[in-house]
C-alpha positions, 0 to 999 in steps of 0.5 A, spaced: 500 500 499 501 507 499 503 511 505 507 517 507 513 517 511 517 522 514 525 521 512 530 526 513 525 531 515 521 531 509 515 527 507 516 521 502 511 516 498 513 509 500 510 502 498 509 498 504 505 492 507 498 492 508 497 492 516 495 485 519 492 483 526 486 483 530 485 491 530 480 494 525 483 495 518 480 502 516 481 503 508 482 511 509 478 515 505 481 522 507 486 525 511 489 532 513 495 535 515 495 538 522 499 544 524 502 540 529 504 535 524 509 541 521 512 542 528 513 535 529 517 534 523 521 541 524 523 538 531 525 531 529 520 528 532 516 525 526 522 521 523 520 515 520 513 515 522 507 514 517 503 521 519 496 522 520 492 523 526 486 527 522 482 521 518 476 518 516 475 512 512 471 505 512 471 498 516 471 492 512 463 492 513 463 498 509 461 503 515 464 510 514 468 512 520 472 517 523 478 515 528 480 518 535 488 517 534 489 517 542 491 510 545 491 510 553 493 504 558 486 503 560 487 502 567 488 509 570 482 513 572 483 518 566 482 512 561 476 510 565 473 516 564 475 516 556 480 522 557 486 518 554 490 524 552 491 524 560 493 517 561 497 516 567 502 511 563 503 516 557 498 516 551 501 514 545 498 517 538 496 514 531 501 518 526 506 519 531 507 513 535 503 508 531 502 508 523 497 514 522 492 515 517 496 518 511 496 511 508 491 507 504 490 502 510 491 503 517 489 498 523 486 501 529 483 498 536 476 498 535 474 502 541 477 508 537 473 507 531 467 512 531 461 511 526 459 517 522 452 520 521 449 517 515 450 522 509 456 525 512 461 526 506 467 522 507 471 526 503 470 532 509 470 527 515 477 528 516 475 534 519 471 531 525 478 530 529 480 537 529 473 539 530 473 535 536 479 539 539 475 545 538 469 543 542 473 540 547 477 547 548 471 551 548 468 546 553 474 547 558 474 554 557 467 554 560 464 558 554 457 560 555 452 564 551 453 570 555 460 570 554 463 576 549 468 572 545 474 573 541 478 568 538 486 570 536 488 566 530 485 564 524 489 558 522 485 551 522 484 550 529 482 557 530 477 557 524 474 550 527 473 554 534 469 559 530 465 553 526 463 550 533 461 557 536 457 558 529 454 552 530 452 553 537 449 560 535 454 564 539 457 570 536 464 572 537 470 576 534 476 573 531 483 576 529 485 573 522 492 575 519 491 573 512 486 575 507 484 568 506 483 567 513 479 573 514 474 571 508 473 564 512 472 567 518 467 571 516 463 565 512 463 562 519 460 568 522 466 572 525 466 579 526 473 581 524 473 588 528 476 587 535 476 591 541 478 589 549 474 587 555 472 580 553 470 575 558 474 569 554 479 570 549 481 563 545 488 563 543 489 559 537 496 560 536 500 559 542 506 563 543 508 569 547 505 574 542 499 571 542 499 570 550 500 577 551 495 579 546 490 575 549 492 578 556 491 585 553 484 583 550 481 579 556 477 583 561 480 583 569 478 576 572 477 573 565 479 567 562 484 565 556 482 558 553 488 555 550 487 551 544 494 553 541 499 549 544 506 552 546 511 549 542 517 553 545 517 556 552 512 562 553 513 569 557 507 572 561 508 579 564 505 582 571 499 584 567 497 577 567 497 577 575 494 584 576 488 582 572 487 576 575 486 572 569 485 564 568 489 561 563 486 554 561 489 549 557 486 544 553 489 537 550 485 532 546 477 530 548 473 525 551 473 519 548 467 515 551 460 516 551 456 520 554 459 526 552 464 523 547 467 529 543 467 526 537 459 526 537 458 533 537 464 534 532 461 529 527 454 531 528 455 539 527 459 537 521 454 533 518 448 539 519 453 544 517 456 542 510 459 549 509 464 548 514 468 543 510 467 548 504 470 554 508 476 550 512 478 545 506 482 549 502 487 544 498 486 537 496 491 532 494 493 525 492 498 521 497 503 522 491 502 529 492 505 529 499 511 534 498 507 539 495 501 538 500 506 539 506 509 545 502 502 548 501 500 547 508 506 550 511 505 557 507 499 560 510 500 566 506 498 562 500 491 561 502 492 554 505 487 553 511 486 545 511 490 541 506 487 534 505 489 528 502 483 524 498 485 517 498 479 513 497 472 514 495 
């Protein structure tokens, strides 16, 4: 089968054996590039990996599914709650520690397979995972309809957060850097004019500059929800303490019912197909791996979410 593996810091198309074993063999239909994939490659942490933690496909009986890419120990309290990213024995991930979905086939544990709503376009269902990240980030930040909201950053995760807020009927402002991002943000109901005094600021960037901006925009005793990840140490000045701000991190999502995060993500994507039209900016076949990753790394080119179309 064809797959994308990282070699010497670059994606390459390889031919490798189809997975075997007792896990569910998923025939991958769509897989997308996450910003974290680019960070992992740059840091050397993805070397030798078949990447892809955002993907959807078909089980052997033809069921359309999305896959939660987080593997826990299943013996600690957090795993019992379905919070596999917080596993006390160390979560592992498809696309990093295990072969991921940038391949024609991938074998996954059965409990990580989520059956999609009937009629959801499988070519867009790779978005279920990033939308689940956004759902969890908003839940972590305890966002309510009465909150005045700002999203900082209109990359894929910032716009996924915007899509969830729009689906929930919550107004929000959003700061977008590039023209394509601004267009997408407005299509998702965002107001691109920003002020100060927000109840909640969602930081979808995750660096010292974005945190400083979030602190400046949030009101005293307000909340900053981090859906962007810190890939380098971040500096915070005294105004964070002076304003008594609460900063809340988010990692992953809940992986069991009730409250399984993939459920809300898949349902809102099914009910709002314009989300896929807005977020997916580029599509490539697997053999376009180099061009796809170069495109994903160049936000000024208009890239938002870059996807691989693998099977129909």
